[in-house]
C-alpha positions, 0 to 999 in steps of 0.5 A, spaced: 500 500 500 502 506 498 502 512 502 497 516 498 492 510 499 492 512 506 491 519 505 485 517 500 482 513 505 482 519 510 479 524 505 474 519 503 472 518 511 472 526 512 468 527 506 463 521 508 463 523 516 456 526 517 453 520 513 457 515 517 455 519 523 448 519 522 448 511 520 451 510 527 446 514 531 440 510 527 443 504 528 444 506 536 437 508 536 435 501 533 440 497 538 439 500 544 432 502 547 435 506 553 438 510 548 432 511 544 428 513 550 433 518 552 432 521 545 425 521 545 425 524 552 430 530 550 425 531 544 419 531 549 423 536 554 424 541 548 417 541 546 414 541 553 419 547 555 421 551 549 425 556 554 430 550 553 432 551 546 432 559 548 438 557 553 441 552 548 440 555 541 438 562 542 442 569 543 441 575 548 440 575 555 434 571 558 432 569 565 429 563 568 425 561 574 428 557 579 424 551 576 426 553 569 433 553 571 432 546 574 429 543 568 435 546 564 440 543 568 436 536 568 436 537 560 443 538 560 445 532 564 441 528 560 444 531 554 451 529 556 449 522 558 446 521 551 453 524 548 457 520 552 453 514 549 454 517 542 462 518 543 463 511 545 459 508 540 463 512 535 469 510 538 468 502 538 465 503 531 472 506 529 475 500 532 471 495 528 472 499 522 479 499 523 480 492 524 476 490 518 480 495 514 486 492 516 484 485 515 481 487 508 488 490 506 492 484 509 495 487 514 492 482 519 
């Protein structure tokens, strides 16, 4: 394998990353009921409490009641848990794909 072949693979992965990432998240929702429920719960929180998106995606000053602050805190905590699961899934998928690639090119 030439050095340029490696760089071509890196570029192909970079170019396809958003699609690969989306596929991983779709698979994760299908395979992990807790993760799917967490995604649904977060979506319901965003619908029920529109101020969450004002905090996470809005601009400018806003103020929250103590109750709203607690809801945002719970939402952010849940979002962190979700993102941790996603990062782990991407990490392990990378190992799986890397192993398959090395096997395909005869390196292992």
